[in-house]
C-alpha positions in Angstrom: 0.1 0.2 -0.3 1.3 3.7 -0.6 1.8 6.1 1.7 -0.2 8.7 1.0 -3.7 8.3 -0.3 -4.2 9.2 -3.4 -5.6 13.2 -4.9 -9.0 12.8 -5.5 -11.4 15.9 -6.7 -14.8 16.7 -4.8 -16.4 13.5 -3.1 -19.2 13.8 -1.2 -18.7 12.4 2.9 -19.8 8.9 2.1 -17.3 7.9 -1.2 -14.4 10.3 1.0 -14.8 7.1 3.2 -15.1 4.1 0.7 -12.0 6.2 -0.7 -10.9 5.6 3.1 -11.4 2.0 3.0 -10.0 1.5 -0.3 -6.7 3.7 0.9 -6.7 1.1 3.3 -6.5 -2.9 1.7 -4.0 -1.3 -1.3 -7.3 0.3 -3.2 -8.1 -3.6 -4.0 -11.3 -3.0 -5.3 -13.1 -7.0 -3.7 -11.6 -6.6 -0.9 -12.9 -3.5 0.4 -16.7 -4.2 -1.7 -16.6 -7.8 0.5 -15.4 -5.8 3.6 -17.5 -3.1 3.8 -20.7 -5.6 2.2 -20.0 -8.2 4.7 -20.3 -4.8 7.4 -23.6 -3.6 6.1 -26.2 -5.6 8.8 -29.1 -8.0 7.2 -28.8 -8.0 3.6 -27.4 -4.9 2.1 -24.4 -4.1 0.8 -22.0 -0.8 -0.8 -24.6 -0.7 -3.6 -28.3 -2.1 -2.4 -30.6 0.5 -3.2 -32.7 -1.0 0.9 -29.2 0.3 2.7 -30.3 3.2 4.2 -27.0 5.6 3.8 -26.8 5.6 7.3 -26.0 2.3 7.6 -23.3 2.3 5.2 -21.5 5.8 7.1 -21.1 3.5 10.3 -20.5 -0.1 8.5 -17.4 2.4 6.7 -16.5 3.6 10.5 -16.5 0.4 11.7 -14.6 -0.6 8.9 -12.0 1.4 9.8 -11.4 1.0 13.1 -11.3 -2.0 13.3 -7.3 -1.6 11.0 -8.6 -2.5 7.4 -5.3 -3.6 6.1 -4.6 -5.3 2.2 -4.3 -8.4 1.7 -1.4 -10.5 0.8 0.5 -10.1 -2.5 1.3 -12.5 -5.0 4.5 -12.9 -6.0 6.0 -11.9 -10.4 7.1 -14.6 -12.6 10.4 -13.9 -14.1 9.4 -10.8 -16.7 8.0 -7.9 -17.4 5.2 -6.5 -15.6 1.9 -5.0 -17.4 -0.4 -2.7 -17.0 -4.2 -1.8 -18.1 -5.8 1.0 -16.8 -8.4 2.8 -18.1 -11.4 5.5 -16.6 -15.0 5.9 -16.6 -17.6 9.8 -16.4 -20.2 9.6 -16.4 -21.8 12.9 -18.1 -17.8 13.8 -18.9 -18.0 15.9 -16.1 -19.6 13.8 -14.1 -19.2 11.1 -10.8 -15.8 9.2 -12.5 -14.1 6.0 -11.7 -10.3 5.0 -12.1 -9.4 1.4 -12.8 -5.8 -0.3 -12.9 -5.3 -3.9 -13.7 -1.6 -5.3 -12.2 -0.2 -8.8 -14.6 3.1 -10.6 -14.5 4.6 -11.9 -17.4 2.6 -14.5 -18.4 -0.4 -12.2 -17.6 -1.9 -13.6 -14.5 -3.4 -11.0 -12.8 -1.9 -9.3 -9.2 -4.0 -6.5 -8.2 -7.5 -5.2 -9.5 -7.0 -1.6 -8.6 -10.2 1.1 -8.6 -11.0 4.4 -6.6 -13.6 7.1 -7.0 -12.1 10.0 -8.8 -14.5 12.3 -8.5 -18.1 13.5 -8.4 -17.3 16.0 -11.4 -14.8 14.8 -13.0 -13.7 14.8 -17.1 -12.7 11.7 -18.4 -8.8 12.8 -19.4 -8.8 13.7 -15.4 -9.6 9.8 -14.4 -7.1 8.5 -16.7 -4.6 10.1 -15.6 -5.7 8.8 -11.7 -6.0 5.8 -13.4 -2.1 5.3 -14.3 -0.6 7.0 -11.5 -2.7 4.6 -9.2 -1.6 1.8 -10.6 1.8 2.5 -11.9 2.0 4.3 -8.0 1.0 0.5 -6.6 2.9 -1.1 -8.9 6.0 1.0 -7.6 4.5 0.0 -3.7 4.9 -3.8 -4.3 7.2 -4.6 -6.5 10.5 -3.7 -8.6 9.9 -3.5 -11.7 12.2 -3.1 -14.6 9.9 -3.6 -17.3 6.5 -2.0 -18.0 4.5 -2.2 -20.9 1.3 0.3 -19.8 -2.6 -0.2 -21.7 -3.4 2.4 -22.3 -6.3 4.0 -24.9 -6.7 7.3 -24.4 -4.3 8.9 -26.5 -4.7 12.5 -24.9 -2.6 11.0 -21.4 -0.6 9.1 -24.8 0.6 12.4 -26.0 1.1 13.6 -23.0 3.1 11.3 -21.1 5.1 9.1 -24.1 4.8 12.5 -26.7 5.4 14.3 -24.5 3.2 17.1 -24.2 2.2 19.8 -21.9 -1.6 19.3 -20.5 -4.7 19.7 -22.2 -7.0 19.9 -19.6 -6.5 21.9 -16.3 -6.2 20.7 -13.5 -4.4 17.1 -13.9 -0.5 18.6 -13.5 -0.6 17.1 -10.4 -1.4 13.8 -12.2 0.5 14.3 -15.0 3.9 15.4 -12.8 3.5 12.1 -10.2 3.0 9.5 -13.1 6.2 10.8 -14.7 8.0 10.7 -11.6 6.8 6.7 -11.5 7.5 6.3 -15.1 11.2 7.5 -14.8 12.2 5.0 -11.9 10.9 2.1 -14.2 13.9 1.2 -16.2 12.7 0.1 -19.8 9.0 1.2 -19.9 6.4 1.2 -23.1 2.2 2.1 -23.7 0.9 -0.2 -26.6 -2.7 2.0 -27.3 -5.9 0.3 -27.2 -8.2 0.4 -29.6 -12.3 0.7 -28.1 -13.0 -2.5 -29.1 -10.1 -4.1 -27.1 -10.7 -6.4 -24.2 -9.5 -4.2 -21.4 -9.7 -5.2 -17.5 -9.8 -2.1 -15.8 -12.9 -0.7 -17.9 -15.1 -2.7 -14.7 -13.4 -1.1 -11.7 -13.3 2.1 -13.3 -17.1 1.9 -13.7 -17.0 0.7 -10.0 -15.4 3.2 -8.7 -17.8 5.6 -10.5 -20.4 4.0 -9.0 -19.0 4.9 -5.4 -18.2 8.6 -6.8 -21.9 8.7 -7.0 -22.6 7.8 -3.6 -23.9 10.8 -1.2 -23.9 12.9 0.4 -23.2 10.4 3.3 
C-alpha cells in the first residue's frame, strides 16, 4: 500500500469514506467491497438500494476503526509487468472512477485496483488517475524493471510519452506523479488499446464511478 492516499477531486463524505477503506486495502477493489458488504447489517451491501446512508456510514466507520489491511501480495513470475488502466466519467464531467489491473509476464492478474475520482470530473482526469494509481501501487508492491502500459486514452499517451504539456486544466499534479513514477522504471512502453480491445480495468473504473456517485452521507 502507498504511504499516502492518492489525491482526489471533490467527493461526498460517504464516497470519501469508501475511498479511505480502499486506501487501507491498497485500493484492492474486491477486498474493499467484500469487507463493506460484510459490515453492512442484514442482506444489504454497498450498492444495495435497501442499504441506508446511515447504515453504510456506520459500516464504513467500523471498518476503518478495525484497522482493515491490504490482502497478501502475490509473487510475480520473471519478466516484464503489464499494466491495464482505464478511467470512466458519466456525463464528462460527472461521477468518475479509475481502474488498473497489474499482471505479470504470463498475464496472470496480480492486483485489481480501483477508486472513485470525483463527483464532477472529466474523463481525461480519470484516465490520469488510473495511470497514477496503477503505477504507484506497482512500485509500492514490486521492483519493476520492464513495464508495458496498455491504455486507450490518446490524450494521456500524447502528454506522457509524447512529451506534450497537459491539455486539460487541473491534471498537472497527476501528470507530474506519473512522470516521476515512470522515471524509476528503466524500461517502459505503452500499447494503445482500441475501443474494441478488451480492457480488464474498465469494470473497475465503472465501480469507482458508482462509488463517486454516492452521497452525501
